[in-house]
mmCIF file of the C-alpha atoms, coordinates in Angstrom:
data_MODEL
# 
_entry.id   MODEL 
# 
loop_
_atom_site.group_PDB 
_atom_site.id 
_atom_site.type_symbol 
_atom_site.label_atom_id 
_atom_site.label_alt_id 
_atom_site.label_comp_id 
_atom_site.label_asym_id 
_atom_site.label_entity_id 
_atom_site.label_seq_id 
_atom_site.pdbx_PDB_ins_code 
_atom_site.Cartn_x 
_atom_site.Cartn_y 
_atom_site.Cartn_z 
_atom_site.occupancy 
_atom_site.B_iso_or_equiv 
_atom_site.pdbx_formal_charge 
_atom_site.auth_seq_id 
_atom_site.auth_comp_id 
_atom_site.auth_asym_id 
_atom_site.auth_atom_id 
_atom_site.pdbx_PDB_model_num 
ATOM 1   C CA . MET A 1 1   ? -15.185 -3.072  9.642   1.00 0.00 ? 1   MET A CA 1 
ATOM 2   C CA . TYR A 1 2   ? -12.115 -1.124  8.577   1.00 0.00 ? 2   TYR A CA 1 
ATOM 3   C CA . ALA A 1 3   ? -8.641  -0.401  9.880   1.00 0.00 ? 3   ALA A CA 1 
ATOM 4   C CA . LEU A 1 4   ? -5.739  1.942   9.211   1.00 0.00 ? 4   LEU A CA 1 
ATOM 5   C CA . VAL A 1 5   ? -2.537  0.012   8.537   1.00 0.00 ? 5   VAL A CA 1 
ATOM 6   C CA . GLU A 1 6   ? 1.036   1.106   7.927   1.00 0.00 ? 6   GLU A CA 1 
ATOM 7   C CA . ILE A 1 7   ? 2.687   -0.790  5.058   1.00 0.00 ? 7   ILE A CA 1 
ATOM 8   C CA . LYS A 1 8   ? 6.224   0.167   4.014   1.00 0.00 ? 8   LYS A CA 1 
ATOM 9   C CA . GLY A 1 9   ? 5.981   3.567   5.701   1.00 0.00 ? 9   GLY A CA 1 
ATOM 10  C CA . LYS A 1 10  ? 2.625   4.547   4.177   1.00 0.00 ? 10  LYS A CA 1 
ATOM 11  C CA . GLN A 1 11  ? -0.820  4.432   5.735   1.00 0.00 ? 11  GLN A CA 1 
ATOM 12  C CA . TYR A 1 12  ? -3.751  2.656   4.080   1.00 0.00 ? 12  TYR A CA 1 
ATOM 13  C CA . LYS A 1 13  ? -7.418  2.341   5.002   1.00 0.00 ? 13  LYS A CA 1 
ATOM 14  C CA . VAL A 1 14  ? -8.356  -1.317  4.480   1.00 0.00 ? 14  VAL A CA 1 
ATOM 15  C CA . GLN A 1 15  ? -11.641 -3.229  4.490   1.00 0.00 ? 15  GLN A CA 1 
ATOM 16  C CA . GLU A 1 16  ? -12.305 -6.949  4.095   1.00 0.00 ? 16  GLU A CA 1 
ATOM 17  C CA . GLY A 1 17  ? -12.698 -8.099  0.506   1.00 0.00 ? 17  GLY A CA 1 
ATOM 18  C CA . ARG A 1 18  ? -11.209 -4.947  -1.048  1.00 0.00 ? 18  ARG A CA 1 
ATOM 19  C CA . HIS A 1 19  ? -8.018  -4.555  -3.085  1.00 0.00 ? 19  HIS A CA 1 
ATOM 20  C CA . ILE A 1 20  ? -5.264  -2.058  -2.314  1.00 0.00 ? 20  ILE A CA 1 
ATOM 21  C CA . LEU A 1 21  ? -2.213  -1.009  -4.342  1.00 0.00 ? 21  LEU A CA 1 
ATOM 22  C CA . VAL A 1 22  ? 0.990   -0.684  -2.326  1.00 0.00 ? 22  VAL A CA 1 
ATOM 23  C CA . ASP A 1 23  ? 4.631   -0.123  -3.254  1.00 0.00 ? 23  ASP A CA 1 
ATOM 24  C CA . LEU A 1 24  ? 6.356   -3.192  -4.668  1.00 0.00 ? 24  LEU A CA 1 
ATOM 25  C CA . HIS A 1 25  ? 6.849   -6.216  -2.396  1.00 0.00 ? 25  HIS A CA 1 
ATOM 26  C CA . ALA A 1 26  ? 9.396   -7.972  -4.636  1.00 0.00 ? 26  ALA A CA 1 
ATOM 27  C CA . GLU A 1 27  ? 10.313  -10.500 -1.944  1.00 0.00 ? 27  GLU A CA 1 
ATOM 28  C CA . HIS A 1 28  ? 6.799   -12.029 -1.987  1.00 0.00 ? 28  HIS A CA 1 
ATOM 29  C CA . ALA A 1 29  ? 5.277   -14.154 -4.755  1.00 0.00 ? 29  ALA A CA 1 
ATOM 30  C CA . GLU A 1 30  ? 1.672   -14.276 -5.934  1.00 0.00 ? 30  GLU A CA 1 
ATOM 31  C CA . GLY A 1 31  ? -0.535  -16.178 -3.509  1.00 0.00 ? 31  GLY A CA 1 
ATOM 32  C CA . ASP A 1 32  ? 1.593   -15.431 -0.425  1.00 0.00 ? 32  ASP A CA 1 
ATOM 33  C CA . LYS A 1 33  ? -0.260  -14.301 2.686   1.00 0.00 ? 33  LYS A CA 1 
ATOM 34  C CA . LEU A 1 34  ? 1.080   -11.373 4.691   1.00 0.00 ? 34  LEU A CA 1 
ATOM 35  C CA . GLU A 1 35  ? 0.093   -10.210 8.147   1.00 0.00 ? 35  GLU A CA 1 
ATOM 36  C CA . PHE A 1 36  ? 0.259   -6.606  9.346   1.00 0.00 ? 36  PHE A CA 1 
ATOM 37  C CA . PRO A 1 37  ? -0.539  -5.238  12.807  1.00 0.00 ? 37  PRO A CA 1 
ATOM 38  C CA . VAL A 1 38  ? -3.166  -2.499  12.914  1.00 0.00 ? 38  VAL A CA 1 
ATOM 39  C CA . PHE A 1 39  ? -1.168  0.600   13.755  1.00 0.00 ? 39  PHE A CA 1 
ATOM 40  C CA . LEU A 1 40  ? -3.512  3.539   13.985  1.00 0.00 ? 40  LEU A CA 1 
ATOM 41  C CA . LEU A 1 41  ? -7.180  2.753   14.137  1.00 0.00 ? 41  LEU A CA 1 
ATOM 42  C CA . SER A 1 42  ? -9.564  -0.175  14.125  1.00 0.00 ? 42  SER A CA 1 
ATOM 43  C CA . ASP A 1 43  ? -13.320 0.182   13.786  1.00 0.00 ? 43  ASP A CA 1 
ATOM 44  C CA . GLY A 1 44  ? -15.593 -2.779  14.332  1.00 0.00 ? 44  GLY A CA 1 
ATOM 45  C CA . GLU A 1 45  ? -19.347 -2.744  14.959  1.00 0.00 ? 45  GLU A CA 1 
ATOM 46  C CA . GLY A 1 46  ? -19.412 0.835   16.206  1.00 0.00 ? 46  GLY A CA 1 
ATOM 47  C CA . LYS A 1 47  ? -16.425 0.386   18.526  1.00 0.00 ? 47  LYS A CA 1 
ATOM 48  C CA . VAL A 1 48  ? -13.364 2.424   17.573  1.00 0.00 ? 48  VAL A CA 1 
ATOM 49  C CA . SER A 1 49  ? -9.947  1.439   18.945  1.00 0.00 ? 49  SER A CA 1 
ATOM 50  C CA . VAL A 1 50  ? -7.113  3.946   18.623  1.00 0.00 ? 50  VAL A CA 1 
ATOM 51  C CA . GLY A 1 51  ? -3.578  2.593   18.725  1.00 0.00 ? 51  GLY A CA 1 
ATOM 52  C CA . LYS A 1 52  ? -0.711  3.986   20.790  1.00 0.00 ? 52  LYS A CA 1 
ATOM 53  C CA . PRO A 1 53  ? 1.361   3.149   18.671  1.00 0.00 ? 53  PRO A CA 1 
ATOM 54  C CA . HIS A 1 54  ? -0.728  0.168   17.510  1.00 0.00 ? 54  HIS A CA 1 
ATOM 55  C CA . VAL A 1 55  ? -3.938  -1.589  18.529  1.00 0.00 ? 55  VAL A CA 1 
ATOM 56  C CA . GLU A 1 56  ? -3.120  -4.606  20.715  1.00 0.00 ? 56  GLU A CA 1 
ATOM 57  C CA . GLY A 1 57  ? -4.113  -7.956  19.218  1.00 0.00 ? 57  GLY A CA 1 
ATOM 58  C CA . ALA A 1 58  ? -5.493  -6.465  16.012  1.00 0.00 ? 58  ALA A CA 1 
ATOM 59  C CA . LYS A 1 59  ? -4.127  -7.635  12.690  1.00 0.00 ? 59  LYS A CA 1 
ATOM 60  C CA . VAL A 1 60  ? -4.843  -7.560  8.981   1.00 0.00 ? 60  VAL A CA 1 
ATOM 61  C CA . VAL A 1 61  ? -4.222  -10.586 6.751   1.00 0.00 ? 61  VAL A CA 1 
ATOM 62  C CA . VAL A 1 62  ? -3.723  -9.873  3.040   1.00 0.00 ? 62  VAL A CA 1 
ATOM 63  C CA . LYS A 1 63  ? -3.013  -12.035 -0.001  1.00 0.00 ? 63  LYS A CA 1 
ATOM 64  C CA . VAL A 1 64  ? -0.610  -10.971 -2.769  1.00 0.00 ? 64  VAL A CA 1 
ATOM 65  C CA . MET A 1 65  ? -2.595  -10.930 -6.020  1.00 0.00 ? 65  MET A CA 1 
ATOM 66  C CA . GLU A 1 66  ? -0.131  -9.590  -8.606  1.00 0.00 ? 66  GLU A CA 1 
ATOM 67  C CA . SER A 1 67  ? 2.734   -7.217  -9.290  1.00 0.00 ? 67  SER A CA 1 
ATOM 68  C CA . LEU A 1 68  ? 2.056   -4.478  -11.808 1.00 0.00 ? 68  LEU A CA 1 
ATOM 69  C CA . ARG A 1 69  ? 3.393   -1.197  -13.117 1.00 0.00 ? 69  ARG A CA 1 
ATOM 70  C CA . ASP A 1 70  ? 1.798   2.223   -13.356 1.00 0.00 ? 70  ASP A CA 1 
ATOM 71  C CA . LYS A 1 71  ? 1.672   4.205   -16.583 1.00 0.00 ? 71  LYS A CA 1 
ATOM 72  C CA . LYS A 1 72  ? 4.839   6.017   -17.605 1.00 0.00 ? 72  LYS A CA 1 
ATOM 73  C CA . ILE A 1 73  ? 5.336   9.626   -16.618 1.00 0.00 ? 73  ILE A CA 1 
ATOM 74  C CA . ARG A 1 74  ? 7.734   11.843  -18.520 1.00 0.00 ? 74  ARG A CA 1 
ATOM 75  C CA . VAL A 1 75  ? 9.994   14.456  -16.969 1.00 0.00 ? 75  VAL A CA 1 
ATOM 76  C CA . PHE A 1 76  ? 11.487  17.003  -19.370 1.00 0.00 ? 76  PHE A CA 1 
ATOM 77  C CA . LYS A 1 77  ? 14.187  19.475  -18.487 1.00 0.00 ? 77  LYS A CA 1 
ATOM 78  C CA . TYR A 1 78  ? 16.063  21.959  -20.615 1.00 0.00 ? 78  TYR A CA 1 
ATOM 79  C CA . LYS A 1 79  ? 18.247  25.036  -20.499 1.00 0.00 ? 79  LYS A CA 1 
ATOM 80  C CA . LYS A 1 80  ? 17.113  27.975  -22.556 1.00 0.00 ? 80  LYS A CA 1 
ATOM 81  C CA . ARG A 1 81  ? 19.356  29.146  -25.389 1.00 0.00 ? 81  ARG A CA 1 
ATOM 82  C CA . LYS A 1 82  ? 21.888  26.345  -24.785 1.00 0.00 ? 82  LYS A CA 1 
ATOM 83  C CA . GLY A 1 83  ? 20.426  23.444  -26.790 1.00 0.00 ? 83  GLY A CA 1 
ATOM 84  C CA . TYR A 1 84  ? 20.322  21.189  -23.733 1.00 0.00 ? 84  TYR A CA 1 
ATOM 85  C CA . ARG A 1 85  ? 17.220  18.988  -23.553 1.00 0.00 ? 85  ARG A CA 1 
ATOM 86  C CA . LYS A 1 86  ? 16.686  15.816  -21.597 1.00 0.00 ? 86  LYS A CA 1 
ATOM 87  C CA . THR A 1 87  ? 13.645  13.549  -21.258 1.00 0.00 ? 87  THR A CA 1 
ATOM 88  C CA . ILE A 1 88  ? 13.423  11.048  -18.423 1.00 0.00 ? 88  ILE A CA 1 
ATOM 89  C CA . GLY A 1 89  ? 10.671  8.460   -17.991 1.00 0.00 ? 89  GLY A CA 1 
ATOM 90  C CA . HIS A 1 90  ? 9.557   6.620   -14.853 1.00 0.00 ? 90  HIS A CA 1 
ATOM 91  C CA . ARG A 1 91  ? 7.141   3.747   -14.186 1.00 0.00 ? 91  ARG A CA 1 
ATOM 92  C CA . GLN A 1 92  ? 6.268   2.979   -10.566 1.00 0.00 ? 92  GLN A CA 1 
ATOM 93  C CA . ASN A 1 93  ? 6.058   -0.691  -9.516  1.00 0.00 ? 93  ASN A CA 1 
ATOM 94  C CA . TYR A 1 94  ? 3.095   -1.753  -7.374  1.00 0.00 ? 94  TYR A CA 1 
ATOM 95  C CA . THR A 1 95  ? 1.804   -4.871  -5.676  1.00 0.00 ? 95  THR A CA 1 
ATOM 96  C CA . LYS A 1 96  ? -1.937  -5.523  -5.635  1.00 0.00 ? 96  LYS A CA 1 
ATOM 97  C CA . LEU A 1 97  ? -3.135  -6.957  -2.315  1.00 0.00 ? 97  LEU A CA 1 
ATOM 98  C CA . LEU A 1 98  ? -6.497  -8.495  -1.411  1.00 0.00 ? 98  LEU A CA 1 
ATOM 99  C CA . VAL A 1 99  ? -7.556  -7.846  2.191   1.00 0.00 ? 99  VAL A CA 1 
ATOM 100 C CA . GLU A 1 100 ? -8.829  -11.173 3.523   1.00 0.00 ? 100 GLU A CA 1 
ATOM 101 C CA . THR A 1 101 ? -9.464  -10.503 7.206   1.00 0.00 ? 101 THR A CA 1 
ATOM 102 C CA . VAL A 1 102 ? -9.450  -7.556  9.578   1.00 0.00 ? 102 VAL A CA 1 
ATOM 103 C CA . SER A 1 103 ? -9.587  -8.743  13.182  1.00 0.00 ? 103 SER A CA 1 
ATOM 104 C CA . ASN A 1 104 ? -9.683  -6.888  16.500  1.00 0.00 ? 104 ASN A CA 1 
# 
């Protein structure tokens, strides 16, 4: 059974027992349980339910596992013949979620 869920403006395909990485949920601690309504699609035992805008009564329960950071990316910009060079780094923050239940 799987479902398509919208979390913080992004869509994720979730299945029970799998982990997903989403943008940082700083307001939640490790071990917290979150509940999301199934917005787009729910598939269970060959029966597909399409949401308009979400599937009635369907929900996904996830557990916050940890907060982590992605590897650093470097952005370099310069202006030719002027001696201007600038390097900027960025590390994206993520929250790792464990999908506990997907119910219709």
